[in-house]
N, C-alpha and C positions, 0 to 999 in steps of 0.2 A: 574464381570469385568466391564460391562457397567455401573452398578450402582456406582461403585467406581469412574470411570471416570467422570460420571455426577456430583457427589458430589465435586470432585476436581475442575472441571470447575466452578461450582457455587461458591466455596470458592475463586477462583481466581477473579471472578467478584466482589464478596463482598469486597475483599481486594482492588481491583482497585477503586471501588466507594468510599471507606473510606479514601484512601490515594493517590488519583489521583495526586494532586499537588506535593506531596512528591516524587512520582515515576518519575514525569517529572524532578524534581530537581536531583534525582539520575542519571537519564540519562545524564544530563549535568555535574555532578560531576565525574562520572566514565567513560563515553565514550566521547572521543574527536574525533568525526568524522569530521575532517576538511580537509585541503588540497584539492586535486582534487575532492573528493566526494562531498564536499560542494561547491567549486568554480563553477563547471560546473552545479550542481543542481540549484544554485542561478541564474546563467545566464539563464537557461531554465525558471525558475519560473518568473523572472523579465520580460523576453520577453513575456511570456503568459499574465502577468498582464498588460503590456503596449500596447498590440496589441488588437484592438477592433474587429477584424474579422480574423477568421482562414484563410480565403482566402489570406490575406496579408502575411501569413507565407509560402505560397506555393513556392515562389521564394527566400525565406530567407534561403539560404544554411547554413549560419552560425548557425542558430537556430537548424537545424538538426544535425550539427556537435557537438554543445553543448550537445544535447540530447544523441547522440551516445556516446560521451565521458563520460557523467554522468552515463549512464547505465553501461559502462565498469568499471568505478570506483566504482560502486555499486555491483560489482561482477558478472555481467552478461556476461562476456567474459573471461573465464579462459582456457588458451590454454592447460593446463595439466589436465583439467577436462571436464565434460559434457556440461557445460553452454557455448554456443557460439551464438553470435548475427548473424543475417543475414548480408551479405555484405551490405555496406552502401547504394548503389543505390536501392536495393530491400527493405531495411529497410525504406527508405524515401518514396518509392512508396507505400508501404503498408499503411502508415499513411495518405499520401495525398489522396489516394482513398477513405478514410472514413472521409474527412474533413467536409462534409455536416452533417454527423451524430454527429461528435464531436462538431460542431458549435451548433447544437440543444441541446446537452447535457450540453454545457457550461453555459446554463441559469439556471441550477439547482445546488443547494448546498445540501450537506449531512445534514447540520444543519436545513434544512427546513422540514425534514421528521421524523416521528416516525419509519417508515421503508419504504423501497422503494416498496410499495405495488402497486403503479400506474403501470398498465400493460405496458403502453407506455414506461416508463423509463426503465423498465426491458427488454423490447423488444429491445430497442436501445442499452442498455448495452450488451445484448447477441449478438447483431449484430456485434459490434466492437470487442467483445472478439473472436468471430469466424473468422472474416474477417482480423483482424490485426495480422499478424504473424511476430513478430520481432526476434524470436529465431529459430535457425536451428533444435533444438531438438523438439520432439513431445510434450513435457511438456511445457505448455504455462503460467500457472497461475502466477508464480513468476515474470518472465520477462515482461509479458504483463501488469500485475497490476502496476508494477513500471513505465512503459511507460505511462499507462493511468493516473497515478498520476501526472506525469509531464505535461500531456496535459490537465487534468481536476483536478487541485489540490484541489478545494473546494468540489469535489464530491467523488473522489476515493482515498483510502489510498494505499500506497505500501504494498504488502503482501510478507512475506518470510516464509520459513518453520520453522526456528529456533525460531521465536518469535510469529508472528501472528497466523499461522496455529496451532502451538503447544498450544498457549494460549486457543484457542476456541475448539480444537478437541483433545488435548492431544496426538497428533501424528504429525509427520512431513512428512508422506508419504500419497499418495492418488493415485487413479486410474485416468487415462486420462479422462474417461467418467464422473468423478465426478467434473471436474474442473469448469465448468460453474456454477453448483449448489453451490460449495464452494465459488466461487467468489461472487455470489449474496447473499449468506447467510452471509458472512463476512461483506458485505456492510450493511445489515440489523442490524447486531450486532453492528457495528460502529454507526449507527443511534440510536440504543437503548441506547448506552453508552452516546452519546451526549445529548439525550433527558433526561436521568436520571440526568445528571450533569449540564445541561443547560450551556454548555461551552461558554465562550466569548474569542475569540482569542486575544482581547486587553489585557486580564489579563495574557497572556503568551508572554514574550518578548525575549525569547532565539532566536538565529539565525536560528535554525531549526523549529521554531514554525510558519511555513509558512501558515498553514491552520488548520482547525479543524481536518480533517482526519490525518494530520501529527502529530498534538499534541497528539492525542490518540495513534498513533503508537509510539511516543516517550515514553509515559507513560507505555505502555506494555513492551517495551524494558527495561525501568527502573525497572519494576516489576521483570523481570527475573534476572537483575543484582543484585537487592536487595535480592531476595529470592533464590539465586543459591543453597545454602546448603539445605534448606528445600525442594526445588524442587527435589533434588537428592534423598531425603528420600521418596518423593512421587513416583518417578520412581521405587524405590525398593519395595514399598508397592504394586504397580500395578503388578509387576513381580511375586509376591508371590501367 
């Protein structure tokens, strides 16, 4: 079972390397994530891009409202399911308390590394992962990674179960004690993909191509859109 899973993941990586730009195109052809999910996301990213200092965001309540709305439209507050954001004031306080760490991390880009082997960076990333709790649930990985992507778009990708975790681990479930490990491992995998392909953000001009981490995320989503039928056969193979 483990060997089959390993081979499947390697095949996915090979396919991504060979067809990266095509999968990004598939993402745009088949998935039209616009409306509130794009509007509020773009507001957050534009604010981050035009603000030179995180301290200037502290009193910018509109920025936090944009971020809160973007996370909601990205599926992080479903009243009939388990995903629920913290109340707004606590959500905002959690982030502001880590502004000094976020400021330090904002000087780094995922595209600068082969992997995030520098212990200092991983220590800072672990710190914000542990200290920033934007979700009411005990599971943090998906919600926190999306929030971190908004705050550090050039360093951290958004992570979800359906696409990112499934692509690299061939499963969509994980234990709570695995979350920090998976978070850091996925960042290393994104670094590896970027290094292998030497991606240039200027070559990708779609509205969602806001950073190298997001472009890779777009390609992985495009991969699953394109390979839906063959991936179903893979699941059947694993179950046998």
